[in-house]
SERO-4910 file (N, C-alpha, C, O; in steps of 0.05 Angstrom, whole numbers):
BEGIN
 pado doro    nc1    nc2    nc3   cac1   cac2   cac3    cc1    cc2    cc3    oc1    oc2    oc3
  Met    A   1050   3644   2330   1048   3614   2314   1081   3610   2310   1098   3626   2300
  Ser    A   1084   3579   2323   1110   3569   2338   1128   3573   2331   1114   3589   2320
  Asn    A   1153   3575   2322   1175   3565   2315   1178   3548   2305   1185   3543   2281
  Ser    A   1173   3532   2327   1191   3501   2341   1185   3488   2309   1168   3495   2293
  Pro    A   1207   3463   2306   1211   3462   2284   1195   3444   2276   1172   3443   2286
  Arg    A   1203   3421   2249   1172   3407   2244   1181   3376   2255   1203   3366   2254
  Leu    A   1154   3364   2266   1165   3339   2280   1135   3322   2261   1111   3324   2264
  Leu    A   1148   3310   2245   1132   3291   2242   1125   3260   2240   1141   3242   2235
  Leu    A   1097   3256   2243   1098   3232   2256   1088   3212   2221   1072   3215   2203
  Ala    A   1103   3198   2225   1095   3169   2193   1078   3144   2201   1083   3119   2200
  Ser    A   1054   3160   2211   1039   3139   2224   1022   3152   2232   1022   3172   2247
  Ser    A    998   3135   2219    969   3141   2215    951   3135   2253    930   3144   2262
  Ser    A    975   3116   2266    959   3112   2298    952   3129   2308    968   3146   2315
  Pro    A    917   3135   2315    905   3152   2333    926   3151   2365    933   3170   2380
  Arg    A    933   3125   2368    946   3118   2395    969   3133   2393    971   3148   2413
  Arg    A    984   3134   2381   1009   3135   2383   1012   3174   2380   1032   3187   2387
  Leu    A    991   3184   2370    985   3212   2369    983   3217   2393    999   3233   2403
  Ala    A    959   3202   2409    948   3213   2431    965   3215   2454    963   3232   2471
  Leu    A    985   3194   2451   1013   3191   2466   1039   3217   2466   1055   3221   2484
  Leu    A   1037   3229   2445   1056   3244   2435   1040   3266   2450   1054   3278   2466
  Arg    A   1019   3272   2450   1009   3301   2455   1005   3304   2490   1010   3324   2504
  Gln    A    995   3278   2500   1005   3275   2529   1040   3290   2530   1048   3310   2543
  Ala    A   1052   3276   2515   1073   3300   2525   1079   3323   2514   1103   3330   2510
  His    A   1062   3335   2508   1056   3366   2495   1072   3367   2467   1078   3390   2461
  Leu    A   1078   3352   2451   1087   3346   2420   1056   3347   2406   1034   3337   2413
  Ser    A   1065   3361   2387   1044   3362   2364   1057   3359   2335   1062   3378   2319
  Pro    A   1063   3327   2330   1073   3328   2303   1052   3319   2287   1032   3306   2293
  Val    A   1062   3329   2262   1039   3331   2231   1044   3301   2228   1064   3287   2228
  Val    A   1023   3299   2225   1014   3267   2222   1013   3260   2187    996   3271   2173
  Leu    A   1029   3244   2177   1043   3229   2150   1048   3211   2160   1068   3201   2172
  Pro    A   1016   3202   2150   1018   3164   2145   1029   3153   2118   1021   3157   2095
  Val    A   1057   3131   2131   1066   3131   2103   1053   3093   2100   1044   3079   2119
  Asp    A   1055   3087   2073   1060   3053   2071   1084   3030   2060   1100   3028   2041
  Val    A   1079   3021   2076   1101   3000   2071   1089   2966   2078   1073   2957   2094
  Asp    A   1103   2956   2062   1107   2923   2063   1117   2915   2097   1140   2918   2107
  Glu    A   1097   2906   2108   1100   2890   2141   1104   2864   2144   1108   2854   2166
  Ser    A   1103   2850   2119   1108   2820   2112   1136   2818   2132   1154   2834   2134
  Val    A   1132   2792   2146   1159   2789   2164   1170   2769   2148   1154   2754   2136
  Arg    A   1194   2766   2146   1227   2757   2129   1223   2736   2146   1216   2737   2170
  Asp    A   1229   2709   2125   1241   2691   2130   1264   2686   2148   1287   2689   2141
  Gly    A   1254   2676   2175   1275   2673   2195   1277   2702   2206   1292   2700   2226
  Glu    A   1270   2723   2203   1267   2750   2219   1259   2752   2248   1237   2745   2257
  Ser    A   1275   2759   2259   1270   2756   2287   1252   2777   2298   1257   2798   2287
  Pro    A   1234   2777   2315   1218   2800   2321   1237   2823   2327   1219   2840   2326
  Leu    A   1259   2838   2334   1267   2857   2339   1283   2860   2317   1292   2882   2312
  Asp    A   1290   2835   2297   1299   2853   2283   1268   2864   2260   1268   2883   2244
  Tyr    A   1252   2849   2264   1224   2861   2243   1217   2892   2245   1213   2910   2230
  Val    A   1219   2887   2270   1209   2916   2283   1235   2948   2274   1233   2972   2269
  Gln    A   1254   2929   2275   1270   2952   2277   1271   2964   2245   1272   2987   2237
  Arg    A   1272   2937   2229   1271   2947   2203   1250   2965   2190   1254   2985   2177
  Leu    A   1224   2954   2198   1199   2966   2196   1195   2996   2205   1186   3013   2190
  Ala    A   1203   3002   2233   1213   3030   2238   1217   3055   2222   1206   3076   2216
  Leu    A   1251   3036   2215   1258   3056   2189   1252   3057   2166   1254   3078   2154
  Ala    A   1243   3034   2153   1230   3031   2130   1214   3058   2132   1221   3077   2118
  Lys    A   1189   3063   2153   1172   3082   2157   1183   3105   2161   1173   3120   2144
  Ala    A   1198   3117   2175   1221   3143   2180   1228   3145   2145   1225   3166   2133
  His    A   1232   3131   2138   1259   3138   2102   1226   3142   2098   1222   3165   2106
  Ala    A   1202   3131   2090   1193   3136   2078   1168   3163   2082   1153   3176   2067
  Gly    A   1173   3162   2104   1163   3186   2120   1189   3218   2104   1182   3232   2085
  Gln    A   1204   3220   2110   1233   3231   2104   1232   3231   2078   1232   3254   2068
  Val    A   1231   3214   2063   1220   3221   2030   1194   3235   2020   1194   3249   2000
  Arg    A   1177   3233   2033   1151   3239   2034   1148   3279   2037   1137   3297   2024
  Ala    A   1164   3275   2062   1151   3298   2073   1169   3327   2054   1157   3348   2051
  Asp    A   1193   3325   2043   1214   3329   2025   1219   3357   2043   1213   3380   2036
  Asp    A   1232   3346   2070   1239   3373   2079   1256   3373   2100   1250   3376   2124
  Pro    A   1283   3369   2090   1313   3360   2107   1312   3370   2133   1332   3364   2147
  Gln    A   1296   3383   2142   1305   3410   2166   1282   3382   2193   1291   3376   2216
  Ala    A   1256   3370   2181   1247   3370   2195   1253   3338   2220   1273   3324   2217
  Trp    A   1240   3333   2234   1247   3302   2247   1225   3290   2240   1204   3302   2240
  Val    A   1225   3265   2234   1209   3253   2231   1216   3221   2243   1236   3207   2241
  Leu    A   1180   3216   2260   1186   3200   2284   1164   3171   2268   1142   3172   2258
  Ala    A   1181   3150   2271   1161   3132   2259   1166   3111   2284   1184   3113   2300
  Ala    A   1144   3091   2284   1153   3062   2307   1129   3040   2289   1108   3044   2278
  Asp    A   1145   3020   2292   1134   2989   2295   1133   2975   2318   1152   2968   2332
  Thr    A   1106   2969   2321   1102   2945   2344   1091   2918   2347   1067   2917   2350
  Thr    A   1100   2905   2348   1088   2881   2349   1087   2862   2378   1094   2867   2401
  Val    A   1075   2841   2366   1065   2823   2401   1075   2794   2390   1071   2779   2372
  Val    A   1085   2795   2405   1110   2772   2404   1098   2738   2428   1111   2737   2449
  Ala    A   1079   2718   2425   1079   2703   2445   1075   2673   2434   1068   2668   2411
  Gly    A   1078   2656   2449   1082   2620   2446   1106   2623   2418   1102   2610   2397
  Gly    A   1121   2635   2419   1143   2643   2398   1140   2652   2375   1157   2649   2357
  Glu    A   1115   2664   2371   1109   2679   2342   1102   2699   2342   1089   2706   2362
  Ile    A   1106   2718   2321   1101   2754   2316   1069   2742   2316   1062   2721   2305
  Leu    A   1052   2760   2330   1031   2765   2328   1018   2794   2308   1023   2816   2318
  Gly    A   1004   2794   2286    995   2806   2272    969   2820   2282    965   2819   2306
  Lys    A    951   2833   2267    927   2832   2264    909   2820   2264    910   2810   2242
  Pro    A    893   2814   2274    866   2786   2267    853   2793   2240    847   2815   2231
  Glu    A    852   2764   2228    839   2766   2203    805   2762   2201    789   2767   2183
  Ser    A    802   2746   2236    772   2739   2236    773   2736   2267    790   2740   2284
  Leu    A    746   2729   2266    741   2720   2296    760   2683   2300    774   2678   2320
  Ala    A    757   2673   2288    779   2648   2290    805   2660   2288    818   2652   2308
  Asp    A    816   2673   2275    846   2677   2286    846   2691   2303    868   2686   2313
  Ala    A    836   2708   2316    839   2719   2343    832   2710   2365    840   2723   2385
  Gln    A    815   2684   2368    809   2674   2382    841   2649   2378    844   2637   2400
  Arg    A    855   2643   2365    882   2629   2356    896   2642   2369    906   2628   2387
  Ile    A    902   2668   2369    911   2684   2376    916   2691   2408    939   2696   2415
  Trp    A    894   2692   2427    884   2685   2447    892   2669   2458    901   2673   2480
  Ala    A    890   2646   2446    902   2628   2469    925   2627   2466    932   2603   2466
  Leu    A    944   2643   2462    972   2643   2461    980   2665   2485    998   2666   2501
  Leu    A    962   2681   2480    980   2711   2503    980   2702   2528    986   2718   2546
  Pro    A    971   2673   2535    975   2670   2563   1006   2662   2565   1015   2657   2588
  Ser    A   1021   2661   2547   1048   2643   2540   1075   2658   2561   1078   2682   2561
  Ala    A   1084   2647   2570   1111   2658   2586   1126   2688   2567   1127   2713   2569
  Asp    A   1131   2676   2558   1144   2685   2528   1131   2719   2515   1142   2733   2498
  His    A   1114   2722   2524   1088   2735   2510   1099   2772   2522   1099   2783   2544
  Cys    A   1106   2781   2497   1117   2813   2504   1112   2828   2480   1110   2820   2457
  Val    A   1110   2846   2489   1108   2870   2464   1138   2889   2456   1155   2898   2472
  His    A   1136   2890   2430   1173   2898   2425   1168   2932   2410   1147   2936   2398
  Thr    A   1179   2944   2411   1166   2972   2389   1197   2977   2391   1216   2971   2405
  Ala    A   1189   2994   2367   1217   2991   2349   1212   3032   2349   1190   3037   2340
  Ile    A   1223   3050   2355   1222   3079   2358   1251   3082   2330   1274   3073   2331
  Ala    A   1236   3101   2304   1258   3113   2294   1259   3140   2291   1236   3149   2287
  Val    A   1275   3156   2292   1283   3181   2289   1296   3187   2265   1312   3169   2258
  Met    A   1295   3207   2247   1309   3213   2220   1308   3237   2220   1286   3248   2223
  His    A   1338   3255   2216   1329   3281   2216   1362   3289   2205   1382   3276   2214
  Gly    A   1365   3310   2186   1388   3310   2167   1409   3290   2156   1433   3292   2153
  Gly    A   1382   3263   2149   1392   3243   2133   1409   3224   2157   1421   3203   2151
  His    A   1408   3229   2174   1413   3211   2199   1391   3194   2215   1370   3201   2225
  Ala    A   1401   3176   2215   1375   3147   2237   1382   3146   2260   1406   3143   2265
  Glu    A   1365   3147   2279   1361   3123   2305   1346   3112   2306   1325   3120   2296
  Val    A   1349   3080   2322   1328   3075   2328   1335   3059   2347   1357   3047   2347
  Glu    A   1311   3055   2371   1319   3033   2393   1291   3018   2396   1268   3024   2390
  Val    A   1303   2998   2407   1271   2977   2416   1272   2975   2438   1291   2967   2451
  Val    A   1246   2983   2446   1233   2978   2481   1214   2952   2485   1192   2950   2475
  Thr    A   1228   2928   2504   1206   2902   2506   1191   2910   2535   1200   2921   2555
  Thr    A   1170   2901   2531   1153   2906   2560   1151   2864   2562   1150   2851   2541
  Arg    A   1150   2852   2588   1128   2825   2586   1109   2840   2595   1110   2862   2606
  Val    A   1085   2821   2587   1060   2816   2596   1047   2796   2608   1040   2780   2591
  Glu    A   1041   2791   2627   1035   2768   2642    996   2771   2631    982   2791   2636
  Phe    A    987   2749   2618    969   2754   2609    948   2735   2615    958   2712   2613
  Leu    A    922   2735   2621    900   2713   2629    884   2695   2609    869   2710   2596
  Ala    A    882   2682   2605    859   2673   2583    839   2683   2594    830   2685   2617
  Ile    A    827   2693   2558    801   2706   2559    779   2682   2551    775   2670   2530
  Pro    A    766   2679   2583    736   2665   2580    723   2661   2557    722   2683   2546
  Glu    A    715   2648   2547    706   2633   2517    682   2639   2527    666   2624   2516
  Ala    A    668   2660   2547    644   2665   2540    650   2691   2544    630   2702   2554
  Asp    A    674   2713   2539    671   2729   2536    692   2738   2507    703   2760   2504
  Gln    A    693   2721   2492    712   2733   2464    688   2739   2439    694   2752   2420
  Val    A    664   2731   2441    656   2744   2417    646   2764   2427    642   2783   2411
  Ala    A    639   2767   2450    635   2802   2469    652   2816   2456    641   2830   2439
  Tyr    A    675   2818   2458    702   2822   2466    714   2828   2433    730   2847   2430
  Trp    A    708   2815   2414    708   2815   2380    690   2835   2372    694   2853   2355
  Asp    A    671   2832   2383    647   2855   2376    647   2880   2385    629   2896   2380
  Ser    A    665   2885   2398    665   2909   2408    680   2926   2389    676   2950   2390
  Asp    A    700   2915   2371    716   2920   2348    742   2926   2362    758   2937   2346
  Glu    A    751   2924   2384    776   2936   2393    789   2920   2392    812   2928   2396
  Pro    A    789   2889   2386    816   2880   2380    826   2879   2352    849   2871   2348
  Lys    A    807   2887   2327    807   2890   2309    831   2892   2287    840   2875   2271
  Asp    A    837   2913   2292    860   2929   2281    883   2927   2304    895   2948   2302
  Lys    A    893   2913   2323    912   2921   2340    926   2889   2333    914   2872   2321
  Ala    A    957   2885   2342    974   2870   2331    966   2852   2366    959   2865   2386
  Gly    A    968   2824   2367    960   2810   2388    926   2816   2388    920   2809   2410
  Ala    A    910   2822   2379    884   2824   2384    870   2836   2405    847   2840   2412
  Tyr    A    895   2842   2416    887   2863   2446    891   2889   2453    913   2896   2445
  Ala    A    879   2908   2467    893   2941   2475    888   2939   2491    865   2934   2497
  Ile    A    907   2941   2509    912   2945   2539    899   2962   2548    890   2960   2571
  Gln    A    894   2983   2533    887   3007   2543    848   3007   2542    831   3025   2543
  Gly    A    847   2989   2540    811   2980   2535    807   2957   2544    824   2947   2558
  Tyr    A    785   2944   2539    773   2930   2554    797   2900   2562    795   2882   2579
  Ala    A    815   2903   2545    831   2874   2548    852   2880   2578    867   2865   2590
  Ala    A    846   2902   2582    856   2909   2613    845   2892   2634    858   2891   2655
  Leu    A    817   2874   2633    814   2859   2645    821   2832   2649    814   2814   2664
  Tyr    A    841   2835   2628    851   2806   2630    891   2807   2628    907   2790   2621
  Val    A    893   2830   2637    933   2827   2635    925   2833   2658    907   2849   2664
  Lys    A    947   2814   2681    955   2815   2711    974   2831   2705    967   2854   2702
  Ser    A   1002   2826   2702   1015   2847   2695   1028   2853   2678   1028   2839   2657
  Ile    A   1049   2881   2682   1068   2886   2666   1102   2882   2672   1110   2881   2695
  His    A   1117   2881   2654   1146   2888   2667   1149   2906   2644   1146   2899   2621
  Gly    A   1156   2928   2651   1167   2944   2635   1143   2968   2629   1126   2973   2646
  Ser    A   1144   2984   2602   1145   3005   2594   1105   2996   2588   1097   2980   2571
  Tyr    A   1088   3010   2607   1053   3013   2592   1043   3026   2570   1021   3023   2560
  Thr    A   1065   3044   2560   1052   3069   2542   1069   3046   2514   1057   3048   2493
  Asn    A   1092   3027   2515   1096   3008   2495   1076   2993   2490   1071   2991   2466
  Val    A   1059   2981   2506   1048   2966   2502   1015   2975   2488   1001   2963   2472
  Val    A   1011   3001   2501    984   3014   2479   1001   3026   2457    986   3039   2443
  Gly    A   1032   3028   2446   1038   3029   2414   1065   3047   2417   1081   3049   2399
  Leu    A   1071   3062   2445   1089   3082   2434   1110   3088   2460   1105   3108   2473
  Pro    A   1132   3075   2467   1144   3082   2496   1152   3109   2503   1174   3119   2502
  Leu    A   1128   3121   2512   1138   3150   2522   1160   3158   2522   1172   3168   2502
  Ala    A   1169   3155   2550   1196   3169   2560   1220   3162   2538   1230   3181   2527
  Glu    A   1231   3133   2531   1246   3128   2502   1244   3145   2480   1261   3155   2466
  Thr    A   1213   3146   2479   1211   3169   2449   1218   3183   2449   1227   3191   2428
  Val    A   1219   3207   2482   1225   3222   2483   1250   3235   2479   1259   3254   2466
  Ala    A   1264   3211   2502   1298   3209   2503   1310   3208   2472   1332   3220   2470
  Leu    A   1303   3200   2457   1311   3189   2428   1309   3216   2412   1325   3223   2396
  Leu    A   1286   3231   2420   1289   3254   2407   1305   3283   2415   1311   3302   2401
  Arg    A   1310   3277   2445   1330   3293   2459   1351   3291   2435   1354   3310   2419
  Arg    A   1366   3264   2433   1385   3252   2424   1398   3255   2397   1418   3249   2384
  Thr    A   1375   3267   2397   1373   3270   2359   1378   3298   2351   1389   3304   2330
  Gly    A   1368   3319   2373   1368   3358   2378   1357   3359   2370   1358   3368   2347
  Tyr    A   1327   3347   2387   1299   3357   2374   1300   3374   2401   1312   3365   2420
  Pro    A   1288   3395   2403   1283   3418   2422   1258   3424   2431   1241   3440   2422
  Leu    A   1258   3406   2456   1237   3395   2469   1219   3423   2467   1199   3428   2455
  Trp    A   1233   3436   2481   1224   3459   2507   1211   3487   2486   1195   3503   2495
  Glu    A   1218   3488   2464   1226   3508   2448   1197   3510   2436   1193   3527   2419
***
């Protein structure tokens, strides 16, 4: 049995868990529930930072283990000057997809780590050049179920890769967790990665 300190992932995202496992980390999944409403006048960067910290705090409270490291993240997609959440319907997804080719299309992820009552947070931004999804593809893409639970109504690691012309920044950030920056943040907070 490993004596490694507990790493808790305050998220139910299978993508985040898979990325952490890719880095040979095996966190205990500890889903948390926080209000993800955007506040009036809140910038995308402030929004993701606030939510990541709220999720980390909720995870620490729920874990009731002061020795554990609690990792949380929040990702948002911004295009056309708008924070794009998860689509509510095909029509909403089509509205979102029409914004994705915008020049300001970015994915922002805030990573928060809490340990011993101390929190650290970092925001990573990736710019995405996205092609228009042809009208003939839209219903089929919606029916694939892939976009239904994704901010921005797409998954770069899935069918949406057909429409991503290029990215400028972290690929894993667009998937949902910027891996290099997450590992660096864990190191900064004293998590022993190789024990």
